[in-house]
C-alpha positions in Angstrom: 133.2 129.3 49.5 132.3 127.8 46.8 133.2 123.6 46.7 134.9 122.3 44.4 132.4 119.9 42.7 134.3 118.3 39.6 132.9 119.7 35.8 130.6 117.3 35.9 128.2 119.8 37.9 126.3 122.5 35.9 124.8 124.1 38.0 126.1 124.1 41.4 123.5 126.3 43.4 120.1 123.7 42.7 123.1 121.0 43.6 124.1 121.7 47.0 120.1 122.7 47.4 119.4 119.2 46.5 121.8 118.2 48.9 121.5 119.8 52.0 117.7 118.4 51.0 118.8 115.0 51.4 119.4 114.2 47.5 121.9 111.4 46.9 124.9 113.3 44.5 123.6 111.4 42.0 120.1 112.9 42.2 121.5 116.4 43.1 123.7 116.3 40.1 121.3 114.6 37.1 119.3 117.9 38.2 121.5 120.4 38.4 123.2 119.2 35.3 119.6 119.0 33.9 118.6 122.7 34.8 121.6 123.5 33.8 120.7 122.9 30.0 118.9 125.0 27.7 117.6 121.2 25.5 115.7 120.1 29.2 113.2 121.6 31.7 113.3 119.2 34.2 109.8 120.9 36.2 108.0 120.7 33.5 106.3 117.1 33.9 108.6 114.9 31.3 107.7 111.7 29.9 105.1 109.2 28.6 105.9 106.3 30.0 103.1 104.9 32.5 103.0 105.4 36.0 105.2 102.3 38.0 102.2 101.1 39.4 100.8 100.5 36.2 104.4 98.7 35.6 104.8 94.4 36.0 107.3 94.0 38.5 109.4 92.4 36.2 109.4 95.5 34.5 110.0 97.1 37.6 113.1 95.2 38.3 114.3 95.7 35.2 114.4 99.8 35.7 116.1 98.5 39.1 118.8 96.8 36.8 119.3 99.2 34.9 120.2 101.5 37.8 121.8 99.7 39.9 119.5 99.2 42.9 121.0 97.7 45.7 118.5 94.7 47.1 116.6 94.6 44.4 116.2 90.8 44.1 114.4 91.2 47.5 112.2 93.5 46.7 107.9 92.9 45.8 106.7 95.3 43.5 105.9 98.2 47.0 109.3 98.1 47.2 110.2 98.6 43.5 108.5 101.5 43.7 109.9 102.9 45.9 113.3 102.1 45.7 112.8 103.7 41.6 111.1 107.3 42.9 113.6 107.8 45.9 116.5 107.1 43.7 
């Protein structure tokens, strides 16, 4: 039986597989929708940004703020990198 995820999830099978693997609802929906889009290819290596290890702590904090990651104010650079990668 197919679960009702609403109209925002475009690839239900991918979404469900990611959720079973422990991905958050938001992350699973982002990846499933990117996979369903003809203009995106989430399996390919993406952007041109340097790795998080090359970012300053302030830049990592700003990115965490954009993504509304809780607890970011108390995180050091390593914790911010982990939080961003697992968001």
